[in-house]
C-alpha positions as CSV (number, residue, x, y, z in Angstrom):
1,M,151.5,188.0,86.4
2,S,154.1,185.8,84.7
3,M,156.9,187.5,82.9
4,F,155.7,186.0,79.6
5,R,152.2,187.3,80.0
6,F,153.6,190.7,81.1
7,F,155.7,190.8,78.0
8,I,152.8,189.8,75.7
9,S,150.5,192.3,77.5
10,Y,153.1,195.0,77.0
11,L,153.5,194.2,73.2
12,L,149.7,194.2,72.6
13,K,148.8,197.4,74.5
14,Q,148.5,199.3,71.1
15,N,146.7,196.4,69.5
16,K,144.0,195.1,71.8
17,M,143.4,191.4,71.8
18,R,140.3,189.5,70.7
19,I,139.7,186.8,73.3
20,A,137.5,183.7,73.0
21,I,135.9,182.3,76.2
22,L,135.1,178.6,76.0
23,G,131.9,177.3,77.6
24,W,130.0,174.0,78.0
25,G,128.0,174.4,81.2
26,S,126.2,177.1,83.3
27,L,128.5,179.8,81.9
28,I,126.3,179.8,78.8
29,W,122.9,180.3,80.3
30,D,123.8,182.0,83.5
31,K,126.4,184.8,82.3
32,R,126.1,187.0,85.5
33,N,129.1,189.4,85.4
34,L,130.8,187.7,82.5
35,K,131.6,190.4,80.0
36,I,130.9,189.0,76.5
37,D,129.7,190.5,73.2
38,K,126.0,189.5,73.4
39,I,125.4,190.8,69.8
40,V,127.2,188.1,68.2
41,G,126.8,184.3,68.2
42,D,125.0,181.5,66.1
43,S,123.5,179.4,68.8
44,Q,120.2,179.8,70.7
45,Y,122.3,181.3,73.6
46,Q,122.8,185.1,73.3
47,G,126.4,185.8,72.6
48,W,127.6,182.3,72.0
49,Y,128.8,180.4,68.9
50,N,128.3,176.7,68.8
51,T,131.5,175.9,66.9
52,G,134.2,175.8,69.6
53,P,137.0,173.4,69.7
54,S,136.2,169.6,70.4
55,L,137.3,168.7,73.8
56,P,136.8,165.7,76.2
57,I,134.0,166.9,78.4
58,E,132.0,165.0,81.0
59,F,129.8,165.4,84.1
60,A,132.6,164.4,86.5
61,R,132.9,167.1,89.2
62,I,130.9,167.5,92.2
63,S,130.6,171.2,93.0
64,D,130.4,172.7,96.5
65,D,126.6,172.9,96.2
66,G,126.3,169.3,95.3
67,R,125.7,169.7,91.5
68,L,127.3,167.3,89.1
69,T,129.1,169.6,86.8
70,L,131.0,169.4,83.4
71,V,134.8,169.4,83.3
72,I,137.6,168.5,80.9
73,K,138.4,164.9,81.5
74,E,141.0,162.7,79.8
75,G,139.8,159.4,78.3
76,V,136.2,160.4,77.6
77,Q,134.7,161.3,74.2
78,S,135.1,164.7,72.8
79,V,132.2,167.1,72.2
80,T,131.9,170.4,70.3
81,T,132.2,173.3,72.9
82,L,130.7,176.7,72.6
83,Y,132.6,180.0,72.6
84,S,131.8,183.7,73.2
85,I,134.0,186.9,72.5
86,S,135.1,188.6,75.6
87,M,134.5,192.4,76.0
88,C,137.8,192.5,77.8
89,K,140.8,193.3,75.4
90,D,143.6,192.3,77.8
91,L,144.3,188.7,78.7
92,D,144.8,189.3,82.4
93,I,141.6,191.1,82.7
94,A,139.7,188.5,80.8
95,I,141.1,185.8,83.1
96,L,140.1,187.8,86.1
97,N,136.6,188.4,84.7
98,L,136.1,184.6,84.1
99,A,137.5,183.7,87.5
100,T,135.2,186.1,89.2
101,R,132.2,184.8,87.4
102,E,133.2,181.2,88.4
103,G,134.0,182.2,92.0
104,S,137.5,180.7,91.6
105,C,141.1,181.8,91.7
106,T,142.8,182.9,88.5
107,N,145.0,179.9,88.5
108,K,141.9,177.9,87.8
109,I,141.6,179.5,84.4
110,G,143.4,178.0,81.5
111,Y,144.6,180.2,78.5
112,Y,146.1,179.8,75.1
113,L,148.0,182.5,73.3
114,K,148.2,182.3,69.7
115,Q,151.3,184.6,69.6
116,G,154.1,182.3,70.8
117,N,151.8,179.2,70.9
118,K,151.8,179.3,74.7
119,V,149.3,177.5,76.9
120,Y,148.5,177.4,80.6
121,P,148.7,175.1,82.5
122,E,151.9,174.1,80.6
123,D,151.0,170.4,80.7
124,F,147.5,171.0,79.2
125,P,147.2,167.8,76.9
126,Y,145.0,169.4,74.3
127,K,147.1,172.3,73.3
128,N,147.3,171.0,69.7
129,I,143.6,171.1,69.5
130,L,143.4,174.6,70.5
131,Q,146.2,175.6,68.2
132,I,144.5,174.1,65.1
133,W,141.2,175.7,66.1
134,I,142.5,179.1,66.7
135,E,144.5,179.0,63.5
136,Q,141.1,178.6,61.7
137,C,139.8,181.6,63.4
138,N,141.8,184.5,61.9
139,N,140.5,187.1,64.2
140,I,141.0,185.5,67.6
141,D,144.3,186.1,69.5
142,A,143.8,184.1,72.7
143,I,141.5,181.5,74.4
144,V,140.4,181.3,78.0
145,W,138.4,178.6,79.8
146,T,137.6,177.2,83.3
147,N,140.1,174.6,84.2
148,L,138.7,172.9,87.3
149,S,139.7,169.4,88.5
150,I,137.5,166.2,88.7
151,R,136.1,165.6,92.1
152,F,133.6,162.8,91.8
153,H,135.8,160.1,93.5
154,D,137.1,162.6,96.1
155,K,133.6,163.5,97.1
156,T,131.9,160.1,97.0
157,H,134.7,157.7,97.4
158,Q,133.1,155.7,94.6
159,E,134.3,154.8,91.1
160,F,133.2,157.1,88.5
161,N,130.6,155.3,86.3
162,D,127.0,155.5,85.2
163,N,125.5,153.6,88.0
164,N,127.5,155.6,90.8
165,V,126.6,158.9,89.2
166,I,122.9,158.0,89.0
167,A,122.9,156.8,92.6
168,Y,124.5,160.0,93.7
169,L,122.1,162.2,92.0
170,S,119.2,160.1,93.1
171,G,120.3,160.3,96.8
172,L,120.7,164.0,96.9
173,P,118.5,166.0,99.4
174,I,115.6,167.9,97.7
175,E,117.1,171.3,98.0
176,K,120.3,170.2,96.2
177,R,118.6,167.9,93.8
178,G,116.7,170.7,92.1
179,K,119.9,172.6,91.3
180,A,121.6,169.5,90.1
181,E,118.6,168.7,87.7
182,E,118.5,172.4,86.5
183,Y,122.3,172.2,85.6
184,I,122.1,168.9,83.7
185,R,118.8,169.8,81.8
186,K,119.9,173.3,80.8
187,T,123.3,172.1,79.4
188,P,123.3,172.8,75.6
189,V,122.0,169.9,73.7
190,Q,125.3,169.6,71.7
191,I,127.1,168.7,74.9
192,Q,125.8,165.1,74.7
193,T,128.1,162.9,76.8
194,P,127.8,159.2,77.8
195,I,126.9,160.2,81.3
196,R,124.2,162.5,80.3
197,T,122.7,159.8,78.0
198,A,122.8,157.4,81.0
199,I,121.0,160.0,83.2
200,E,118.2,160.7,80.5
201,R,117.7,156.9,80.2
202,S,117.5,156.3,84.0
203,E,114.5,156.8,86.2
204,L,115.6,160.4,86.7
205,R,114.6,161.3,83.1
206,W,116.5,164.5,83.1
207,T,116.0,165.4,79.5
208,P,117.3,168.7,77.9
209,I,115.4,171.9,78.4
210,E,115.5,173.9,75.2
């Protein structure tokens, strides 16, 4: 734990934090052990609000199981994310809970603290967007999100564009293709990106599943 986070955690021991978890992919329909308040929310997904901050999100990461998944990517159009409220009242516990659900290390989880206007990673380019959004949410103290890297080019050695993405998905073996299709089709409709549109219009026809 960093000294800053330790200090904030110490200060807020008496006043437990209300922490928002941002989501845009499988986190929303496949919560697993993610501890969220399932009673609240205004979307079709239990426990999720559909009015999160707008961030540049795109299907630009190839996961270990072959799926093409959503990540924050500079230079693409922004979409309105979703958010839930963590049942964890301590920032470090909320980060660990999200990392465990994602099967990643805690250093792959981004966070923003309203008190002190602090963000991790420190060079996160959309800090101002989070700051404006959280200021509009009077009862939220912090935000956490999955902050994974883009891995399309690293995995395929191809330029990231519509044609190469569709070729990659079309060439997946049947056991991986099913999981890739499920991920894209179950992604909330509001996460409508250029790559998703191209996939829907291609021969794949992977349109949303409501």
